[in-house]
N, C-alpha and C positions, 0 to 999 in steps of 0.2 A: 578415303574422304574424311575430312574433319567434321565433327558433330558438336558444334557449340551448344551451350545451354539455350533452350528455346527463348528464355527471357531476353537474351541479347537481341533477338529480332524485334523486341518491343521497345527498344530504346530509340528515342527520337534524336533530334539535333537542335542546334540554335542557329537559325537562318542568318542572323547578323554576321556570323563568321563566314558563312558561305558567300554572302553578298560581298563581304570585305575581300575575300579571295578573288572573286570575279572582277571587282573594281581594280584590284592591284594588277591583275593580268591585263586589263584594258589600258591602265596607265603605263605598263611596261611596253605596250604597243604604240605609245605616243599620244594616247587619248587624254583629253582634259576631263577629269572626273572630280565632282564635288561629292564628298562622302557625308551624307546625312543619315547613314545607316547604323554605324557602330555606336554602341552606348557607352562611351567613356569620356570623361572630361578632357578637354584639349589644353588644360593647364598643366604645367610641370608640378611635380611634387614639391612642396615648399622646401626651401633650402635647409631650414633647421632640422627637418625630418631626415633629409638625405645625410646631413652632417652627423646625426645621431647614429645612423647605420654604419657610416664610415668609421666613426669613433669605436663603435662596438667591435668591428673587425680588427682595428688596430689594438684594441684592448684584449684581444685574444678570445673573443666569443665565437668559437669555430665549431663547437661540439654539439652533441645532442642536448636538447632541453626537455623539461618535463612534458609529458604527453599532453597535459591540459594547458600548457603555457607557462612562462616564467611567472613567479608570484608577483613581481613588480608590475607586470603588464595587466594581470588579472586585477590587482588592486587599482590600477589606473582606470580600467574599464568601470569598476564599481564606483569609483569617485566621479567619473564622467557622467554616469547614469544619475547619480545623486545630484550633480550640478545642473544637468539639463532637464531632468524629469522629476526631481524631488522624490526619488524612489530609492530606498536603501536595499542594496543587493549584496548577498554574501559572495565574496570572491570565489568561494569554493564551488559555486554554481556556474561559474564562467568557464567556458571551454574555448581556447584559442584554436582556430582552424585556418587552413590555407584557402581562404575565399568563401563566399556565401554559399556556393553550391554544395559544399560539404555538409552544411547544416541541413539543407533540403534532403540530401541523400540519407543522412543519419535518421532524421525524423521520419521519413517515409519508410525506410527499411525497418525501423523499430516498430512502427504502428501498422504498416500495410502488409497484407497477405491476401491470398484468395479468399473470397467471401466477405471481405471488408470493403467499405466505401470510404472515399476521401474526397471532400469537397475542395474545389480550387477555382480561382478566378478565371473568367474567359470573356474578353481577351486577357491573357496573363502571361507571365514569363514562361516560355515553353518548357523549361526543365521541370516545372511542377508536373505537368501531364506525363512527360517522359519517364520520370522516376516512379510515378504512381503505376504506370503500365508495367514497368520493369519489376516492381514488387509483386505483381499479381493482383493487386487490389483493383477495384473498380473506381475509376475517376468520375466524379459528378461535377460537371461544369456549373459554375454560378455566373449567369450572364451579368456583365457590367454594361450598362446602357448609356448611350449618349444623352438621353433625356434626363438622366440622373447625374450628368457630368462625370460619368464613369466611376461614381462611388457606389459601394454596394448598398443593397436594400436589406436591412436587418430581417424584415419579414420574409423576404425571399430566401435568404440563407437559412433561417430557422425552418422554413417549410420544406427544405430539402433534406433535413436530418431524419434518418431512419434508425431502427435498432442496429443496423449494420455499420453506421457511421462511427469512425474512430478518430478522424482528424479533419480539421477545417484549416485551409491555408488562406491567409489574408495578406494583402500587400497594399500599404498606403504610406506615402505617396507611391503611385503605381507605375510599373513598367508593363505595357507600352503606352498607356493612355495619359499619364500625368494626373490621373484622377486622385482625389483626396477624399477619404471617408470623413463625413461630418461627425462631430462628437455626439450629436443626438442619435445617429444611427448606431454608433458604437455602444452607447448606453443601452439602447434597445436590444442589441445583440447580446451584450453581457447579461442583461436581465433575463433574456429568453434562455440563455445557456444554463441557467440554474436548473432547468428541467432536464438537462442532459449532462449529468455530472461525469459520465464516462467518456465524453468527447474531448480530445485534446485540441489545442490551437497552436499552429505555427504562424507567428506574426513576422512577416518579412518587412523590416523597417530600415532597409539599407539606404533609402532616400529620405530618412526622417529629418534631416537638417536642410533639405532643399525644398523650401516652401516659400510661397509668394503672397503678397498683399496682406502682410501681417498675420498670416495664419499661424496658429500654434499647433505643433505636432501632438496628435492624440496617440499615445503609446498604450498598448494593452498591458504593459507593465504597471500602469497607473491604476489598475483594477485589482486590488489584493485578492478578491474572491476567485481570480483565475490563477493565482500563484502556483497551485499544485498541479496545473495541467497546461501551463503556457510555456512554449519554446520561442524565445525571441531571437531573431536573426539580424545581425548588424555587422558593421565592419568599417574598414578604412577606404575601400576602393573608390567610392564616389565622393564622399565628403572631403577627403584629403588628396584626391587625384592620385591614387595609389593602385590603380587596377593591376599593373604588372607586378606589384609586390606580393600578391596573393596572400592577403592577410584579412581575416574576418574573425568574428566571435559569435558565440551563442550563449544565452542564459537559459539554463535548463531547470526544470523542476527538480527538487531534491531527489525524488524517487527515480529519476532517469539519468542523473549526471554521471553515475558510475558506469552505466551501460554505454553512454555516449563516449566516455573516456576510453573504454575498452574498444569501441569501434575505431577511435582515433589511433590507438596503438596498432590495431590490425591493419588499418588503412594507410596511414602516412607517418606513423611513429611520433612525429612532432613537427612543429613549424620552425622554419629556419631562424636561427638566433638573431642575426642582424636585423631582420625585418621586425622582430618583436621589439627590439630597442627602438627602432624607428617609430613603431606604434606608440610607445610610451611618450616619445617626444611630440608626436601628433596630438595626443590627448592632453598633455600637461603644458604644452607650449602655447604660443600666441594663436588665437582663433581668427585673427584678422584675415589671413589668406582664405579661410572658409567664407567669411562674410563678403570679401571682395569677389570671390568666384560666384557666389549665389547672386550678388548684385549684378554681375555681368550676365548671368543666365536670365535674370528677370528682364533685362533690356532686350536680350535676344528673343525671349518669349514674346514680348510685345511685337517685335519686328516680324517674326515668323507667322504669328497668328494674323496680323494685319495683311501680310503679303499673301497668305493662303486664302484669306477671305476675299481678296481682290481678284482671284482667279475664277472665271465663270464656271458654274456647276461644281465648285469645290467649297466646302465650308469647314470651319474648325472652331470648336469650343476652346475657350482659354484653359489651359491646364493649370491646376492648382499647385503642382509640385513636380519634382524630378526635372528632367531636361528633355522631355519628349512632347511633340505635338502629334495628334492623332486625327488628321483631317478626314472628313467624310468625302469620299470620291465616287459615291454611287451614281451621282449625276453625270459622270463621264460615260457611263454605259460599259465600262471595262471592269473585268474582275480584278481584284486586288493584285493577285500574282502576275497577271498579264501586264498590268500597269507598272508594277515593280520592274519587270524585265525590260519593258520598252523604255522606261525612263533612264535606266542604266545604259542600255546598249545604244539608244538613239539620241537621248538628250544629255547623257553624261552626268546623271544625278543618281546617286545610290540612296535608295530608300528601302524600307522593309514592308512587305505586304502584311496587312492586318491578319490574314489567315495564318501567318506564321505563329500567331499567338492564340489560335483557337478559332473554332467555327464562327463565333460571334464577331470575329474581326473582319469578316467579308464586308466589302464596301468602304474599307479604311486603309490608310497607309500610316506607318510610323516614321516620323522624321525626328532625328536627334538634332537639337539645336546647340549641341556642344561643338560649335564651329563659329567662325568669325561672322559678324554681321554682314561684312562684304560678301562672303561666300553664301550666306543664307539668302541675301537679296539676289545674287546671281543664280543660285539654284532654283529659287521660286520663279525667277524670270524665264529660265530655261523650261521649267515645267509648263508655264503658261504658254510660251511660244510653241512648244511641242503639241499641246492640246489644241491650240488655235490652228496650227498647220494641219493637224489630223482632221479637224472639223471642216477645213476648207477643201480638203482633198475629195 
């Protein structure tokens, strides 16, 4: 009999991929399925980015690259941060990685162990809780509430810090809620963290360029007092419709960048060369495709919120960022997971139960509006019809 490490049994999963697999099986059976479950842009990667990767291959970039990323890409990341956030970053603190999850793993493995506490958002990206459990640390969920439009409360976060706290994970704009943390709350949190100098922060800002209603992104990089303990997570997947390219980056504190690079060497050696040249083109080329995509998401957001709020016993606050709606379905009398299953199998609509993102997600569903307006309208019409038919039965 095999005897794997006990920690393997503590690893969770990401339900969006499980729902995607079930949806694909139903489609293979001839069913009509509208997928509002998976969280990826439905736009193609812009042509100039693809062309840069093709050129890199033709130019002979086929070998290993430095473990922390090619210098040209790390320089481009630093320049992009300066352009967008007016923050100067040493490219030596930039680590190029194959996707955002790698930074989550590295940060938690570096700071989490038995006896340690790590705060994370709930509802939040499920990999946070999964990796915390794997590390042996104790996860402390920070509730994100609908009455706060799913932004965090600085007072609540600070109240959960104990002598055992080593890391706080923040995510704005947020998955799964689309919530955006207000600058006033971020200011309060940063001020309160002065009393806890040994607590590190992992700020997941992968949706930082997907904001609506003229909101400005509030990055924790803009608070220099956090510089020696802030790990920033970002990348290309969402902003540039490059989910399959597996390309992300982190900006690490000077004291941790060498350790993070060693983890990269042990884990994946380096990121593939062609994708890195594509990443340079994304950051240095035209940003119009990004603006066009966000404008399309803004219109879809309006449609999905209006359509959801027209369904009896369903309500939905307007998300401030990302491309997710998080409607309150508690009025239906169904548990979130039950409704997820029934909508997929009986109505042909793939959604994700709020409980897939933590205990505080009960009573909610996540809908990705990275789909056409036509499909969004059809999906919400199917949901409404299914609920009305159930009520009439």
